[in-house]
C-alpha positions as CSV (number, residue, x, y, z in Angstrom):
1,X,30.5,55.7,-52.7
2,X,30.7,52.7,-55.1
3,X,27.8,51.4,-57.2
4,X,27.6,48.4,-55.0
5,X,27.3,50.6,-51.9
6,X,24.4,52.4,-53.5
7,X,22.4,49.2,-54.0
8,X,22.8,48.2,-50.3
9,X,20.0,49.2,-48.0
10,X,21.0,51.6,-45.3
11,X,21.5,50.5,-41.7
12,X,18.3,51.5,-39.9
13,X,20.3,52.3,-36.8
14,X,22.3,55.0,-38.7
15,X,19.3,56.4,-40.6
16,X,17.1,59.4,-39.5
17,X,13.5,58.4,-38.7
18,X,12.0,60.3,-41.7
19,X,14.1,58.4,-44.3
20,X,13.0,54.9,-45.5
21,X,16.1,52.7,-44.9
22,X,15.1,50.2,-47.5
23,X,15.4,52.6,-50.4
24,X,18.9,53.3,-51.8
25,X,20.0,56.9,-52.3
26,X,20.7,56.7,-56.0
27,X,20.2,53.9,-58.6
28,X,22.7,54.1,-61.5
29,X,21.0,52.6,-64.6
30,X,24.4,52.2,-66.2
31,X,25.4,49.5,-63.6
32,X,24.3,46.0,-64.5
33,X,23.7,44.0,-67.6
34,X,23.6,45.9,-70.8
35,X,20.5,44.8,-72.8
36,X,22.6,44.9,-76.0
37,X,24.9,42.2,-74.6
38,X,22.0,39.8,-73.9
39,X,22.0,37.0,-76.4
40,X,18.6,36.1,-77.7
41,X,17.4,33.9,-80.5
42,X,17.0,36.0,-83.7
43,X,13.3,36.4,-84.7
44,X,13.8,38.3,-88.0
45,X,12.1,41.2,-86.4
46,X,15.2,43.0,-85.1
47,X,15.2,46.7,-86.1
48,X,18.5,47.7,-84.6
49,X,21.3,47.9,-87.1
50,X,24.8,47.0,-86.3
51,X,27.9,47.0,-88.5
52,X,27.0,45.8,-92.0
53,X,23.2,45.9,-91.5
54,X,21.4,48.5,-93.6
55,X,17.7,49.4,-93.8
56,X,15.7,47.8,-96.5
57,X,14.3,50.1,-99.1
58,X,10.8,49.2,-97.8
59,X,11.6,50.5,-94.3
60,X,13.9,53.4,-95.4
61,X,11.3,55.1,-97.7
62,X,8.6,54.7,-95.0
63,X,10.8,56.2,-92.3
64,X,11.6,59.1,-94.7
65,X,7.9,59.8,-95.1
66,X,7.5,58.3,-98.6
67,X,5.0,55.4,-98.7
68,X,4.4,52.9,-101.4
69,X,0.9,52.0,-102.4
70,X,0.6,49.1,-100.0
71,X,1.6,51.2,-97.0
72,X,-0.7,54.1,-98.0
73,X,-3.7,51.7,-98.5
74,X,-3.0,50.2,-95.0
75,X,-2.8,53.7,-93.5
76,X,-6.1,54.7,-95.1
77,X,-7.8,51.5,-93.9
78,X,-6.6,52.1,-90.3
79,X,-7.7,55.7,-90.5
80,X,-11.2,54.8,-91.9
81,X,-11.6,52.1,-89.1
82,X,-10.8,54.6,-86.4
83,X,-13.2,57.2,-87.8
84,X,-16.1,54.8,-88.3
85,X,-15.7,53.1,-84.9
86,X,-14.8,56.2,-82.9
87,X,-11.5,54.6,-81.7
88,X,-8.3,56.5,-81.3
89,X,-6.2,53.3,-80.7
90,X,-7.4,50.1,-82.5
91,X,-6.6,46.9,-80.6
92,X,-4.4,44.2,-82.2
93,X,-7.6,42.2,-83.0
94,X,-8.9,45.3,-84.8
95,X,-5.7,45.6,-86.8
96,X,-5.8,42.0,-87.8
97,X,-9.4,42.4,-88.9
98,X,-8.5,45.4,-91.1
99,X,-5.6,43.4,-92.6
100,X,-7.9,40.5,-93.4
101,X,-10.5,42.8,-94.9
102,X,-7.9,44.3,-97.1
103,X,-7.4,40.9,-98.6
104,X,-4.3,39.6,-96.9
105,X,-4.3,35.8,-96.2
106,X,-1.7,33.5,-94.6
107,X,-0.6,31.8,-97.8
108,X,3.2,31.5,-97.2
109,X,5.2,29.9,-94.4
110,X,6.4,32.5,-91.8
111,X,9.8,34.1,-92.2
112,X,9.8,34.8,-88.4
113,X,11.5,32.6,-85.8
114,X,8.9,32.6,-82.9
115,X,10.2,29.4,-81.4
116,X,7.8,26.8,-80.0
117,X,5.3,29.5,-78.9
118,X,3.4,29.4,-82.1
119,X,2.4,26.9,-84.8
120,X,2.7,28.1,-88.3
121,X,0.0,27.4,-90.9
122,X,-1.0,28.5,-94.4
123,X,-4.4,28.9,-96.0
124,X,-5.7,29.2,-99.6
125,X,-5.5,32.7,-101.1
126,X,-9.2,32.8,-102.0
127,X,-10.7,32.0,-98.5
128,X,-13.1,34.5,-97.1
129,X,-11.8,36.7,-94.3
130,X,-14.0,35.1,-91.7
131,X,-14.1,38.4,-89.8
132,X,-17.9,39.1,-89.9
133,X,-19.0,35.5,-89.3
134,X,-20.3,34.3,-85.9
135,X,-17.7,32.3,-84.0
136,X,-19.5,29.0,-84.5
137,X,-19.3,29.4,-88.3
138,X,-15.6,30.2,-88.5
139,X,-13.2,27.5,-89.7
140,X,-10.2,27.3,-87.4
């Protein structure tokens, strides 16, 4: 039986009544388009390494269990947020709130290629986080 034959639905006339004829016997995941062959626009977020691509020291030390001060401070802030708010998994909005309360601001142009889906901006380094303000008082 070839992979193409496996994808074809069975002929209902030749199928026993207790078997769903629309479901193929076996689906081979190896047949089809390999996701690694798909060409996508690079975003600068790719973690896969190919020939000649090495891990940065920043990523390598973190993956080996050694954190720098910045990574450790972020970990402590996330842990404190989870304990205080009784949350096992903070939402992305929660994570952004924590990052802004740590003092991070968008002061540089983005190094990511997100296409036309997002508009980049910058802000002054000394602006308040805007996290605890009511929505009508926040500057967009």
